[in-house]
C-alpha positions in Angstrom: 155.4 59.5 112.1 154.5 56.8 109.6 152.3 53.9 110.7 153.5 50.3 110.6 153.1 48.5 107.3 150.1 46.4 108.5 148.2 49.6 109.6 149.0 51.4 106.3 147.9 48.3 104.3 144.5 48.3 106.1 144.2 52.1 105.6 144.9 51.8 101.8 142.5 48.8 101.5 139.9 51.0 103.2 140.5 54.0 100.9 140.2 52.0 97.7 137.4 49.6 98.9 134.5 49.3 96.5 131.8 49.4 99.2 131.4 51.6 102.3 131.0 48.6 104.5 134.4 47.2 103.3 136.0 50.6 103.7 134.8 51.0 107.2 135.9 47.4 108.2 139.5 48.1 106.9 139.7 51.5 108.4 138.5 50.1 111.8 141.2 47.5 111.5 143.8 50.1 110.9 142.6 52.1 114.0 142.4 48.9 116.1 146.1 48.3 115.3 147.0 52.0 115.8 144.4 54.2 117.5 146.5 57.3 116.9 146.4 57.0 113.1 144.3 60.1 112.6 144.4 59.9 108.8 142.3 56.8 109.0 139.8 58.6 111.1 139.5 61.3 108.5 139.0 58.7 105.7 136.3 57.0 107.9 134.6 60.4 108.3 134.5 60.8 104.6 133.0 57.3 104.1 130.3 57.8 106.7 129.5 61.4 105.4 129.2 60.1 101.9 126.6 57.6 103.2 124.7 60.4 105.0 125.6 58.9 108.4 126.8 62.2 109.9 126.6 61.0 113.5 129.1 58.2 112.9 131.2 60.6 110.7 131.5 63.0 113.6 132.3 60.2 116.1 135.1 59.0 113.8 137.0 62.3 114.1 136.1 63.3 117.7 139.2 61.4 119.1 141.6 63.5 116.9 143.6 65.4 119.5 144.4 69.1 119.3 148.1 68.2 118.9 147.6 66.1 115.9 148.8 67.3 112.5 145.3 66.7 111.3 143.5 68.7 114.0 143.5 72.0 112.1 142.1 70.1 109.1 139.3 68.6 111.1 138.5 71.9 112.7 138.5 73.7 109.4 136.2 71.1 107.9 133.8 71.3 110.8 133.8 75.1 110.5 133.3 75.1 106.8 130.5 72.4 106.9 128.8 74.5 109.6 129.1 77.7 107.6 128.0 76.3 104.3 125.5 73.7 105.5 127.4 71.0 103.8 127.9 67.8 105.8 130.7 66.1 104.1 134.5 66.8 104.1 134.5 65.5 100.5 132.2 68.5 99.5 134.7 70.9 101.1 138.1 69.4 100.6 139.4 72.0 98.1 138.2 74.9 100.2 139.6 73.4 103.4 142.9 72.5 101.8 143.3 76.1 100.8 142.2 77.4 104.2 144.6 75.3 106.3 147.3 74.7 103.6 146.8 71.0 104.3 146.6 68.0 102.0 143.6 67.1 100.0 141.8 64.0 101.4 142.1 61.6 98.5 
C-alpha cells in the first residue's frame, strides 16, 4: 500500500535532506501522519546509525511489526550487524539485500 502524497513528500524530503536533523524532522513528520509507514522508519534508522546514535536507530525500527513487508529486511540487518560487528544498515545494505532479496535502502 502506498502512503498518501503528504506522507511520501515528507519521506522524500527526509531522504534527500542535507543535514541529519532536517532528515529526522521530515521522517518524524511522515511517521506522525502515518505511523505504519515502515520505510520511513528504516530511513530514520540509517540516519541515526550514520550519526553513531545506535540507541535511537534501534528505537526507530522496533515498531516495525512482524507482518510488515520490511520486517525480514530489519531482521536481516540486525542479524548481519550483530554477526559482523557493524552498527549501520548502510554498511550492510548490499549484503542484506542479497540475503532477503529485498530492495536496497537508497
